[in-house]
A tleap script that builds the chain and sets N, CA, C and O, in Angstrom:
source leaprc.protein.ff14SB
mol = sequence {
  NMET ARG ARG PHE ALA SER ASP TYR GLY LEU
  GLY ILE ALA LEU ALA ALA ILE PHE LEU VAL
  THR MET MET VAL HIE THR TRP SER GLY TRP
  MET MET TYR ALA SER GLU GLN MET GLN HIE
  SER SER GLN PRO LEU LEU TRP GLY ASP ASP
  GLY TYR ILE TRP THR TRP LEU GLU ASN THR
  PHE GLN ASN TRP GLN SER GLU PHE LEU GLN
  MET VAL GLY THR VAL VAL LEU THR THR PHE
  LEU VAL HIE ARG HIE SER GLN GLN SER ALA
  ASP ASP MET ASP LEU MET ASN ALA ARG VAL
  GLU GLN ILE LEU ALA MET LEU GLU GLU GLN
  GLN GLY THR ALA GLU GLU SER CLYS
}
set mol.1.N position { 83.773 111.230 112.368 }
set mol.1.CA position { 83.953 110.224 110.955 }
set mol.1.C position { 85.247 110.114 110.600 }
set mol.1.O position { 85.503 109.437 109.604 }
set mol.2.N position { 86.397 110.799 111.389 }
set mol.2.CA position { 87.517 110.084 111.106 }
set mol.2.C position { 87.695 108.602 111.793 }
set mol.2.O position { 88.041 107.715 111.013 }
set mol.3.N position { 87.496 108.236 113.171 }
set mol.3.CA position { 87.070 107.276 113.294 }
set mol.3.C position { 86.363 105.828 112.355 }
set mol.3.O position { 86.900 104.725 112.252 }
set mol.4.N position { 85.163 106.213 111.815 }
set mol.4.CA position { 84.834 105.589 110.398 }
set mol.4.C position { 85.349 105.263 109.469 }
set mol.4.O position { 85.018 104.265 108.830 }
set mol.5.N position { 86.275 106.023 109.175 }
set mol.5.CA position { 87.004 106.035 108.129 }
set mol.5.C position { 88.440 104.958 108.376 }
set mol.5.O position { 89.024 104.214 107.589 }
set mol.6.N position { 88.642 105.229 109.631 }
set mol.6.CA position { 89.541 104.527 109.891 }
set mol.6.C position { 89.137 102.760 110.242 }
set mol.6.O position { 89.803 101.751 110.011 }
set mol.7.N position { 88.270 102.863 110.651 }
set mol.7.CA position { 87.529 101.407 110.715 }
set mol.7.C position { 87.452 100.826 109.845 }
set mol.7.O position { 88.015 99.746 109.661 }
set mol.8.N position { 86.464 101.613 108.810 }
set mol.8.CA position { 85.992 100.963 107.390 }
set mol.8.C position { 86.691 101.297 106.035 }
set mol.8.O position { 86.060 101.148 104.989 }
set mol.9.N position { 87.731 101.659 106.031 }
set mol.9.CA position { 88.916 102.652 105.026 }
set mol.9.C position { 88.822 101.344 104.036 }
set mol.9.O position { 88.326 101.461 102.916 }
set mol.10.N position { 89.265 100.252 104.459 }
set mol.10.CA position { 89.157 99.615 103.301 }
set mol.10.C position { 87.995 99.548 102.313 }
set mol.10.O position { 88.158 99.783 101.116 }
set mol.11.N position { 86.781 99.211 102.863 }
set mol.11.CA position { 85.099 99.193 102.356 }
set mol.11.C position { 84.911 100.489 101.635 }
set mol.11.O position { 84.315 100.522 100.559 }
set mol.12.N position { 85.375 101.494 102.168 }
set mol.12.CA position { 85.208 102.588 101.851 }
set mol.12.C position { 86.154 102.943 100.382 }
set mol.12.O position { 85.474 103.403 99.465 }
set mol.13.N position { 87.273 102.809 100.170 }
set mol.13.CA position { 88.204 102.296 99.242 }
set mol.13.C position { 87.560 101.724 98.069 }
set mol.13.O position { 87.415 102.365 97.028 }
set mol.14.N position { 87.124 100.365 98.248 }
set mol.14.CA position { 86.598 99.598 97.390 }
set mol.14.C position { 84.999 100.158 97.017 }
set mol.14.O position { 84.598 99.916 95.878 }
set mol.15.N position { 84.265 100.756 97.775 }
set mol.15.CA position { 83.545 101.205 97.278 }
set mol.15.C position { 83.488 102.110 96.326 }
set mol.15.O position { 82.680 102.115 95.397 }
set mol.16.N position { 84.451 102.997 96.559 }
set mol.16.CA position { 84.951 104.228 95.763 }
set mol.16.C position { 85.612 103.512 94.314 }
set mol.16.O position { 85.185 103.833 93.205 }
set mol.17.N position { 86.303 102.878 94.436 }
set mol.17.CA position { 86.842 102.435 93.459 }
set mol.17.C position { 85.678 101.532 92.139 }
set mol.17.O position { 85.680 101.416 90.914 }
set mol.18.N position { 84.913 101.118 93.141 }
set mol.18.CA position { 83.842 100.231 92.110 }
set mol.18.C position { 83.166 101.509 91.494 }
set mol.18.O position { 83.039 101.741 90.292 }
set mol.19.N position { 82.723 102.360 92.629 }
set mol.19.CA position { 81.698 103.126 91.673 }
set mol.19.C position { 82.232 104.247 90.378 }
set mol.19.O position { 81.558 104.631 89.423 }
set mol.20.N position { 83.844 104.648 90.762 }
set mol.20.CA position { 84.254 105.053 89.743 }
set mol.20.C position { 84.445 104.747 88.459 }
set mol.20.O position { 84.364 105.509 87.495 }
set mol.21.N position { 84.844 102.971 88.482 }
set mol.21.CA position { 84.867 102.101 87.626 }
set mol.21.C position { 83.663 101.944 87.136 }
set mol.21.O position { 83.640 101.709 85.929 }
set mol.22.N position { 82.624 101.999 87.691 }
set mol.22.CA position { 81.386 101.719 87.230 }
set mol.22.C position { 80.621 103.002 86.049 }
set mol.22.O position { 79.760 102.939 85.171 }
set mol.23.N position { 81.393 103.984 86.561 }
set mol.23.CA position { 80.803 105.223 86.155 }
set mol.23.C position { 81.696 105.543 84.595 }
set mol.23.O position { 81.247 105.901 83.506 }
set mol.24.N position { 82.706 105.330 84.900 }
set mol.24.CA position { 83.541 104.985 83.426 }
set mol.24.C position { 83.267 104.103 82.264 }
set mol.24.O position { 83.599 104.290 81.094 }
set mol.25.N position { 82.600 103.100 82.782 }
set mol.25.CA position { 82.223 101.910 81.836 }
set mol.25.C position { 80.977 102.211 81.297 }
set mol.25.O position { 80.793 101.871 80.128 }
set mol.26.N position { 79.920 102.879 82.003 }
set mol.26.CA position { 78.784 103.594 81.823 }
set mol.26.C position { 78.835 104.641 80.618 }
set mol.26.O position { 78.206 104.594 79.560 }
set mol.27.N position { 79.783 105.634 81.074 }
set mol.27.CA position { 80.095 106.426 80.010 }
set mol.27.C position { 80.641 106.279 78.997 }
set mol.27.O position { 80.310 106.794 77.929 }
set mol.28.N position { 81.665 105.468 79.214 }
set mol.28.CA position { 82.468 104.606 77.869 }
set mol.28.C position { 81.694 104.016 76.974 }
set mol.28.O position { 81.938 104.130 75.773 }
set mol.29.N position { 80.432 103.153 77.532 }
set mol.29.CA position { 79.455 102.335 77.095 }
set mol.29.C position { 78.588 102.993 76.096 }
set mol.29.O position { 78.301 102.555 74.981 }
set mol.30.N position { 78.115 104.372 76.771 }
set mol.30.CA position { 77.123 105.275 76.087 }
set mol.30.C position { 77.974 105.643 74.907 }
set mol.30.O position { 77.558 105.205 73.835 }
set mol.31.N position { 79.052 106.337 74.874 }
set mol.31.CA position { 79.712 107.000 74.138 }
set mol.31.C position { 79.985 105.907 72.433 }
set mol.31.O position { 79.928 106.256 71.253 }
set mol.32.N position { 80.264 104.603 73.054 }
set mol.32.CA position { 80.076 103.675 71.882 }
set mol.32.C position { 78.907 103.453 71.578 }
set mol.32.O position { 78.763 102.997 70.443 }
set mol.33.N position { 78.014 103.601 72.162 }
set mol.33.CA position { 76.611 102.895 71.764 }
set mol.33.C position { 76.129 104.463 70.965 }
set mol.33.O position { 75.395 104.300 69.990 }
set mol.34.N position { 76.395 105.542 71.221 }
set mol.34.CA position { 75.770 106.510 70.465 }
set mol.34.C position { 76.617 106.947 69.478 }
set mol.34.O position { 76.185 107.736 68.638 }
set mol.35.N position { 77.600 106.613 69.446 }
set mol.35.CA position { 78.302 106.711 67.982 }
set mol.35.C position { 77.940 105.564 66.675 }
set mol.35.O position { 77.921 105.718 65.454 }
set mol.36.N position { 77.623 104.148 67.711 }
set mol.36.CA position { 77.210 103.163 66.585 }
set mol.36.C position { 75.791 103.481 66.065 }
set mol.36.O position { 75.457 103.001 64.982 }
set mol.37.N position { 74.772 104.403 66.891 }
set mol.37.CA position { 73.727 104.568 66.534 }
set mol.37.C position { 73.746 105.861 65.430 }
set mol.37.O position { 73.235 105.790 64.312 }
set mol.38.N position { 74.410 107.005 65.949 }
set mol.38.CA position { 74.689 107.996 64.516 }
set mol.38.C position { 75.131 107.462 63.188 }
set mol.38.O position { 74.753 108.003 62.149 }
set mol.39.N position { 75.768 106.619 63.189 }
set mol.39.CA position { 76.687 105.829 62.040 }
set mol.39.C position { 75.432 105.300 61.754 }
set mol.39.O position { 75.165 105.658 60.607 }
set mol.40.N position { 74.397 104.535 62.277 }
set mol.40.CA position { 73.127 103.953 61.208 }
set mol.40.C position { 71.682 105.315 60.984 }
set mol.40.O position { 70.717 105.302 60.220 }
set mol.41.N position { 72.026 106.123 61.790 }
set mol.41.CA position { 71.230 107.318 61.256 }
set mol.41.C position { 70.060 107.304 62.295 }
set mol.41.O position { 68.905 107.726 62.255 }
set mol.42.N position { 70.733 106.718 63.151 }
set mol.42.CA position { 69.397 106.420 64.504 }
set mol.42.C position { 70.156 107.638 65.703 }
set mol.42.O position { 71.256 108.168 65.857 }
set mol.43.N position { 68.557 107.659 66.495 }
set mol.43.CA position { 68.890 108.608 67.533 }
set mol.43.C position { 69.392 107.883 68.793 }
set mol.43.O position { 68.508 107.139 69.217 }
set mol.44.N position { 70.487 107.851 69.517 }
set mol.44.CA position { 70.914 107.242 70.880 }
set mol.44.C position { 69.596 107.149 71.957 }
set mol.44.O position { 68.821 108.104 71.890 }
set mol.45.N position { 69.359 106.361 72.685 }
set mol.45.CA position { 68.088 106.552 73.650 }
set mol.45.C position { 68.196 105.592 74.787 }
set mol.45.O position { 68.067 104.371 74.874 }
set mol.46.N position { 68.431 106.393 75.494 }
set mol.46.CA position { 68.655 105.499 77.056 }
set mol.46.C position { 67.660 104.142 77.120 }
set mol.46.O position { 68.065 102.980 77.086 }
set mol.47.N position { 66.281 104.571 77.219 }
set mol.47.CA position { 65.183 103.720 77.445 }
set mol.47.C position { 64.368 103.554 75.978 }
set mol.47.O position { 64.346 104.254 74.966 }
set mol.48.N position { 63.786 102.443 76.307 }
set mol.48.CA position { 63.269 101.615 75.095 }
set mol.48.C position { 63.525 100.552 74.818 }
set mol.48.O position { 64.459 99.976 75.377 }
set mol.49.N position { 62.742 99.935 73.827 }
set mol.49.CA position { 63.238 98.724 72.980 }
set mol.49.C position { 64.767 98.512 72.895 }
set mol.49.O position { 65.472 97.743 73.549 }
set mol.50.N position { 65.131 99.474 71.831 }
set mol.50.CA position { 66.666 99.564 71.263 }
set mol.50.C position { 67.741 100.536 72.239 }
set mol.50.O position { 68.839 100.868 71.794 }
set mol.51.N position { 67.267 100.948 73.645 }
set mol.51.CA position { 68.036 102.002 74.402 }
set mol.51.C position { 69.278 101.230 74.850 }
set mol.51.O position { 69.441 100.015 74.739 }
set mol.52.N position { 70.259 102.256 75.455 }
set mol.52.CA position { 71.379 101.881 75.775 }
set mol.52.C position { 71.332 100.790 76.941 }
set mol.52.O position { 72.116 99.841 76.953 }
set mol.53.N position { 70.121 101.043 78.161 }
set mol.53.CA position { 69.936 100.310 79.082 }
set mol.53.C position { 70.001 98.497 78.961 }
set mol.53.O position { 70.051 97.639 79.841 }
set mol.54.N position { 69.984 98.439 78.028 }
set mol.54.CA position { 69.741 96.675 77.443 }
set mol.54.C position { 71.251 96.470 77.024 }
set mol.54.O position { 71.808 95.483 77.506 }
set mol.55.N position { 72.047 97.368 76.100 }
set mol.55.CA position { 73.519 97.331 76.134 }
set mol.55.C position { 74.322 97.224 77.272 }
set mol.55.O position { 75.234 96.448 77.554 }
set mol.56.N position { 73.792 98.181 77.889 }
set mol.56.CA position { 74.831 98.122 79.300 }
set mol.56.C position { 74.572 97.145 80.414 }
set mol.56.O position { 75.549 96.727 81.036 }
set mol.57.N position { 73.296 96.711 80.756 }
set mol.57.CA position { 72.891 95.420 81.554 }
set mol.57.C position { 73.610 93.947 80.900 }
set mol.57.O position { 73.972 93.017 81.622 }
set mol.58.N position { 73.711 93.953 79.607 }
set mol.58.CA position { 74.086 92.754 78.830 }
set mol.58.C position { 75.648 93.171 79.041 }
set mol.58.O position { 76.180 92.188 79.555 }
set mol.59.N position { 76.563 94.156 78.874 }
set mol.59.CA position { 78.008 93.967 78.960 }
set mol.59.C position { 78.528 93.828 80.338 }
set mol.59.O position { 79.608 93.320 80.640 }
set mol.60.N position { 77.439 94.453 81.334 }
set mol.60.CA position { 77.864 94.611 82.948 }
set mol.60.C position { 77.206 93.041 83.328 }
set mol.60.O position { 78.140 92.681 84.043 }
set mol.61.N position { 76.640 92.343 83.339 }
set mol.61.CA position { 76.212 91.311 83.747 }
set mol.61.C position { 77.025 90.166 82.701 }
set mol.61.O position { 76.901 88.951 82.861 }
set mol.62.N position { 77.734 90.684 81.790 }
set mol.62.CA position { 78.517 89.470 81.132 }
set mol.62.C position { 79.597 89.512 81.853 }
set mol.62.O position { 80.206 88.480 82.133 }
set mol.63.N position { 79.965 90.643 82.234 }
set mol.63.CA position { 81.762 90.269 82.273 }
set mol.63.C position { 81.673 90.158 84.069 }
set mol.63.O position { 82.697 90.022 84.739 }
set mol.64.N position { 80.336 90.239 84.668 }
set mol.64.CA position { 80.239 89.806 86.443 }
set mol.64.C position { 80.193 88.352 86.369 }
set mol.64.O position { 80.804 87.526 87.048 }
set mol.65.N position { 79.149 88.146 85.183 }
set mol.65.CA position { 79.171 86.664 85.511 }
set mol.65.C position { 80.433 85.881 85.101 }
set mol.65.O position { 80.512 84.844 85.760 }
set mol.66.N position { 81.292 86.015 84.360 }
set mol.66.CA position { 82.388 85.281 84.020 }
set mol.66.C position { 83.384 85.800 85.694 }
set mol.66.O position { 84.104 85.060 86.365 }
set mol.67.N position { 83.131 86.950 85.888 }
set mol.67.CA position { 84.318 86.863 86.900 }
set mol.67.C position { 84.169 86.223 88.306 }
set mol.67.O position { 85.070 85.966 89.105 }
set mol.68.N position { 82.200 85.925 88.491 }
set mol.68.CA position { 81.760 85.602 89.784 }
set mol.68.C position { 82.032 84.133 89.467 }
set mol.68.O position { 82.490 83.417 90.359 }
set mol.69.N position { 81.777 83.633 88.240 }
set mol.69.CA position { 81.543 82.038 88.147 }
set mol.69.C position { 83.317 81.724 88.361 }
set mol.69.O position { 83.511 80.716 89.041 }
set mol.70.N position { 84.459 82.355 87.938 }
set mol.70.CA position { 85.796 82.272 87.977 }
set mol.70.C position { 85.986 82.040 89.694 }
set mol.70.O position { 86.391 80.960 90.126 }
set mol.71.N position { 85.728 82.905 90.376 }
set mol.71.CA position { 86.006 83.182 91.454 }
set mol.71.C position { 85.041 82.192 92.336 }
set mol.71.O position { 85.766 81.570 93.114 }
set mol.72.N position { 83.840 81.871 92.473 }
set mol.72.CA position { 83.246 80.752 93.248 }
set mol.72.C position { 83.413 79.698 92.995 }
set mol.72.O position { 83.153 78.771 93.762 }
set mol.73.N position { 84.193 79.498 91.129 }
set mol.73.CA position { 84.668 77.931 91.121 }
set mol.73.C position { 86.214 77.967 91.952 }
set mol.73.O position { 86.517 77.104 92.776 }
set mol.74.N position { 86.860 78.792 91.685 }
set mol.74.CA position { 87.867 78.449 92.169 }
set mol.74.C position { 88.012 78.146 93.859 }
set mol.74.O position { 88.715 77.273 94.368 }
set mol.75.N position { 86.810 79.497 94.828 }
set mol.75.CA position { 87.109 78.892 95.871 }
set mol.75.C position { 86.291 77.657 96.542 }
set mol.75.O position { 86.483 77.146 97.646 }
set mol.76.N position { 85.626 77.428 95.863 }
set mol.76.CA position { 84.569 76.251 95.751 }
set mol.76.C position { 85.118 74.815 95.836 }
set mol.76.O position { 85.185 74.003 96.759 }
set mol.77.N position { 85.441 74.797 94.706 }
set mol.77.CA position { 86.351 73.580 94.001 }
set mol.77.C position { 87.390 73.624 94.788 }
set mol.77.O position { 87.540 72.478 95.214 }
set mol.78.N position { 88.363 74.463 95.308 }
set mol.78.CA position { 89.316 74.210 95.978 }
set mol.78.C position { 89.287 74.066 97.564 }
set mol.78.O position { 90.278 73.775 98.233 }
set mol.79.N position { 88.067 74.300 98.052 }
set mol.79.CA position { 87.731 73.866 98.815 }
set mol.79.C position { 87.221 72.426 99.121 }
set mol.79.O position { 87.547 72.015 100.235 }
set mol.80.N position { 86.546 71.651 98.416 }
set mol.80.CA position { 86.500 70.218 98.251 }
set mol.80.C position { 87.069 69.525 97.634 }
set mol.80.O position { 86.866 68.356 97.963 }
set mol.81.N position { 88.085 69.715 96.424 }
set mol.81.CA position { 88.877 69.199 95.798 }
set mol.81.C position { 90.370 69.240 96.116 }
set mol.81.O position { 90.666 70.421 96.300 }
set mol.82.N position { 91.243 68.591 96.232 }
set mol.82.CA position { 92.621 68.899 96.039 }
set mol.82.C position { 93.661 68.341 94.765 }
set mol.82.O position { 93.487 67.331 94.084 }
set mol.83.N position { 94.588 69.151 94.690 }
set mol.83.CA position { 95.412 69.325 93.635 }
set mol.83.C position { 96.991 69.342 94.218 }
set mol.83.O position { 97.598 70.355 94.566 }
set mol.84.N position { 97.525 67.893 94.238 }
set mol.84.CA position { 98.298 67.622 95.270 }
set mol.84.C position { 99.511 68.587 95.129 }
set mol.84.O position { 100.028 68.667 94.015 }
set mol.85.N position { 100.058 69.390 96.239 }
set mol.85.CA position { 101.274 70.251 96.020 }
set mol.85.C position { 100.616 71.389 95.813 }
set mol.85.O position { 101.493 72.187 95.482 }
set mol.86.N position { 99.609 71.924 95.814 }
set mol.86.CA position { 99.192 73.087 95.562 }
set mol.86.C position { 99.346 74.040 96.619 }
set mol.86.O position { 99.679 73.691 97.752 }
set mol.87.N position { 99.100 75.326 96.272 }
set mol.87.CA position { 99.154 76.058 97.382 }
set mol.87.C position { 97.874 76.368 97.964 }
set mol.87.O position { 98.007 77.004 99.009 }
set mol.88.N position { 96.414 76.084 97.572 }
set mol.88.CA position { 95.356 76.123 97.722 }
set mol.88.C position { 94.843 74.777 98.389 }
set mol.88.O position { 93.977 74.752 99.263 }
set mol.89.N position { 95.567 73.513 97.803 }
set mol.89.CA position { 95.293 72.451 98.555 }
set mol.89.C position { 95.862 72.056 100.131 }
set mol.89.O position { 96.990 72.420 100.461 }
set mol.90.N position { 95.036 71.325 101.019 }
set mol.90.CA position { 95.835 71.349 102.448 }
set mol.90.C position { 96.616 70.203 102.635 }
set mol.90.O position { 96.988 69.859 103.757 }
set mol.91.N position { 96.932 69.495 101.460 }
set mol.91.CA position { 97.519 68.070 101.698 }
set mol.91.C position { 99.058 68.265 102.462 }
set mol.91.O position { 99.487 67.483 103.311 }
set mol.92.N position { 99.718 69.370 102.012 }
set mol.92.CA position { 100.953 69.484 102.663 }
set mol.92.C position { 100.424 69.800 104.282 }
set mol.92.O position { 100.962 69.170 105.192 }
set mol.93.N position { 99.626 70.544 104.509 }
set mol.93.CA position { 99.469 71.024 106.009 }
set mol.93.C position { 98.929 69.973 106.667 }
set mol.93.O position { 99.201 69.827 107.859 }
set mol.94.N position { 97.993 68.980 105.941 }
set mol.94.CA position { 97.678 67.759 106.929 }
set mol.94.C position { 98.882 67.039 106.961 }
set mol.94.O position { 99.275 67.056 108.128 }
set mol.95.N position { 99.641 66.427 106.258 }
set mol.95.CA position { 100.875 65.983 106.508 }
set mol.95.C position { 101.684 66.671 107.712 }
set mol.95.O position { 101.628 66.148 108.825 }
set mol.96.N position { 102.319 67.658 107.536 }
set mol.96.CA position { 102.515 68.733 108.582 }
set mol.96.C position { 102.003 68.385 110.132 }
set mol.96.O position { 102.600 68.158 111.185 }
set mol.97.N position { 100.306 68.471 109.665 }
set mol.97.CA position { 99.793 68.167 111.125 }
set mol.97.C position { 99.905 66.710 111.643 }
set mol.97.O position { 100.049 66.384 112.822 }
set mol.98.N position { 99.830 66.035 110.759 }
set mol.98.CA position { 100.420 64.657 111.536 }
set mol.98.C position { 101.542 64.075 111.751 }
set mol.98.O position { 101.698 62.948 112.221 }
set mol.99.N position { 102.390 64.861 111.398 }
set mol.99.CA position { 104.029 64.927 112.071 }
set mol.99.C position { 103.985 65.359 113.276 }
set mol.99.O position { 104.314 64.678 114.247 }
set mol.100.N position { 103.484 66.790 113.340 }
set mol.100.CA position { 103.379 67.321 114.563 }
set mol.100.C position { 102.741 66.413 115.602 }
set mol.100.O position { 103.273 66.253 116.701 }
set mol.101.N position { 101.890 65.969 115.347 }
set mol.101.CA position { 100.782 64.535 116.673 }
set mol.101.C position { 101.866 63.713 117.009 }
set mol.101.O position { 102.187 63.302 118.124 }
set mol.102.N position { 102.530 63.472 115.643 }
set mol.102.CA position { 103.634 61.818 115.971 }
set mol.102.C position { 104.493 62.629 116.675 }
set mol.102.O position { 104.832 61.908 117.613 }
set mol.103.N position { 105.091 63.757 116.809 }
set mol.103.CA position { 105.919 64.559 117.325 }
set mol.103.C position { 105.793 64.675 119.112 }
set mol.103.O position { 106.656 64.348 119.928 }
set mol.104.N position { 104.544 65.200 119.357 }
set mol.104.CA position { 103.755 65.475 120.453 }
set mol.104.C position { 103.352 64.069 121.311 }
set mol.104.O position { 103.271 64.062 122.539 }
set mol.105.N position { 103.116 62.897 120.472 }
set mol.105.CA position { 102.951 61.682 121.057 }
set mol.105.C position { 104.303 61.161 121.133 }
set mol.105.O position { 104.332 60.411 122.109 }
set mol.106.N position { 105.103 61.191 120.731 }
set mol.106.CA position { 106.665 61.028 121.342 }
set mol.106.C position { 107.169 61.614 122.326 }
set mol.106.O position { 107.664 60.862 123.166 }
set mol.107.N position { 107.240 63.103 122.598 }
set mol.107.CA position { 107.325 63.862 123.794 }
set mol.107.C position { 106.605 63.516 125.078 }
set mol.107.O position { 107.257 63.537 126.123 }
set mol.108.N position { 105.348 63.205 125.098 }
set mol.108.CA position { 104.746 62.870 125.986 }
set mol.108.C position { 104.829 61.327 126.398 }
set mol.108.O position { 104.498 61.068 127.555 }
set mol.109.N position { 105.234 60.283 125.574 }
set mol.109.CA position { 105.596 59.140 126.042 }
set mol.109.C position { 107.174 58.997 126.741 }
set mol.109.O position { 107.440 58.117 127.560 }
set mol.110.N position { 107.978 59.836 126.352 }
set mol.110.CA position { 109.567 60.229 126.778 }
set mol.110.C position { 109.284 60.779 128.191 }
set mol.110.O position { 109.866 60.295 129.162 }
set mol.111.N position { 108.367 61.820 128.321 }
set mol.111.CA position { 108.077 62.636 129.694 }
set mol.111.C position { 107.505 61.809 130.633 }
set mol.111.O position { 107.643 62.041 131.834 }
set mol.112.N position { 106.706 60.609 130.106 }
set mol.112.CA position { 106.224 59.367 130.824 }
set mol.112.C position { 107.288 58.739 131.390 }
set mol.112.O position { 107.140 58.555 132.598 }
set mol.113.N position { 108.138 58.413 131.006 }
set mol.113.CA position { 109.097 56.967 130.884 }
set mol.113.C position { 110.238 58.054 132.100 }
set mol.113.O position { 110.687 57.518 133.113 }
set mol.114.N position { 110.526 59.405 131.809 }
set mol.114.CA position { 110.929 59.966 132.634 }
set mol.114.C position { 110.581 60.192 134.081 }
set mol.114.O position { 111.264 60.338 135.094 }
set mol.115.N position { 109.319 60.172 133.843 }
set mol.115.CA position { 108.845 60.615 135.430 }
set mol.115.C position { 108.775 59.048 136.188 }
set mol.115.O position { 108.962 59.030 137.405 }
set mol.116.N position { 108.533 57.865 135.541 }
set mol.116.CA position { 108.735 56.516 136.054 }
set mol.116.C position { 110.005 56.233 136.334 }
set mol.116.O position { 110.225 55.238 137.025 }
set mol.117.N position { 110.936 56.920 135.934 }
set mol.117.CA position { 112.157 56.350 136.471 }
set mol.117.C position { 112.880 57.463 137.820 }
set mol.117.O position { 114.009 57.371 138.302 }
set mol.118.N position { 111.948 58.331 138.126 }
set mol.118.CA position { 112.191 59.118 139.283 }
set mol.118.C position { 111.986 58.536 140.580 }
set mol.118.O position { 112.190 59.202 141.595 }
savepdb mol mol.pdb
quit
C-alpha cells in the first residue's frame, strides 16, 4: 500500500480533492435548492421532473463545459497557432534551433579544414 501511495500520490491527491469538492458542491447546491423550494411552499425532491438532480446536473456540466472548453481551446489552439514571443509559441525555440544548427555546421566546417591542414 505504501508503494502504491508513493507511485500514485498525485493521482490519489487529485481524486481526493475532486471528491471533496464535488461533495461540497452537491451539499451546498442541495441547501440552496431546498431553501428555494421551502420559500415557494414546495417540498424539495431529489428525483422527479423538478427534482434537485436536474439543477445539480445543469450547474455541474455548465461549469465543466466552460473549464474544458477553455483548457482545450488553449492547448489545441496553441498547438497549431502562433502568437509571436509568447511562452506557448515555439517561434523563439525554432530560432534558437536554427542558430544551433548554424553553429554546428560552422564547427564541422572548421574541424574539416583543421584536419585537411594536418
